[in-house]
C-alpha positions in Angstrom: 86.6 91.1 92.1 87.7 94.5 92.7 84.4 94.8 94.8 85.3 91.7 97.0 88.4 93.2 97.7 87.5 96.7 98.7 84.3 95.0 100.9 87.7 92.7 102.7 89.9 96.3 102.9 87.2 98.5 104.6 87.1 95.1 107.1 90.6 95.4 107.5 90.5 98.7 108.1 87.3 99.0 110.5 88.8 96.9 112.9 86.3 94.0 112.7 86.9 90.7 113.6 88.0 87.9 110.6 88.1 84.3 110.6 91.1 82.7 109.7 89.7 81.9 106.1 88.8 85.7 105.6 91.8 87.2 106.7 93.9 85.4 104.0 91.1 86.7 101.8 91.5 90.2 102.9 95.4 90.1 102.9 95.2 88.7 99.5 92.9 91.7 98.6 95.3 94.4 100.4 98.1 92.7 98.7 96.7 93.2 95.5 95.8 96.5 96.2 99.3 97.2 96.8 100.7 95.5 93.8 98.2 97.3 91.6 99.8 100.8 93.2 103.5 99.4 92.9 102.6 98.4 89.7 101.4 101.8 88.0 104.8 103.2 86.7 104.8 99.6 84.9 107.2 97.7 87.0 106.7 96.6 90.6 110.3 96.8 92.2 112.0 94.6 94.5 111.9 97.0 97.3 108.2 97.3 97.0 107.8 93.4 96.8 109.6 93.1 100.2 107.4 96.0 101.6 104.0 94.9 100.8 105.7 90.8 102.2 106.8 92.6 105.5 103.4 94.3 105.9 101.6 90.7 105.3 103.9 88.9 107.8 103.2 91.8 110.5 99.5 90.9 109.8 100.0 87.5 111.2 101.0 85.3 107.8 104.2 83.1 107.9 107.2 84.5 105.4 106.0 81.5 103.3 102.1 82.3 103.5 103.0 86.1 102.5 105.3 84.7 99.5 102.2 82.4 98.5 99.6 85.6 98.4 102.6 87.7 96.9 102.5 85.5 93.6 98.4 85.0 93.6 98.3 89.1 93.9 100.9 89.5 91.0 99.0 86.8 89.0 95.7 88.8 89.6 96.8 92.3 89.1 98.8 91.3 85.7 95.5 89.4 84.4 
């Protein structure tokens, strides 16, 4: 799973074109990476959650989609 996420992040950072489905996967990978980093101290602060959600919205997600991706990322990180 992490290999796929890292591949998607490379795509984001490299500025490659993304299809809509790939963009959702890339945003999920980005959210997971940031959630994992935020949870390094054992918890994820509300300000960290807001920052990640804001980043997803700036990448083109609606607030509702950003919230959905955040929930999914939190599930994946907690596994």
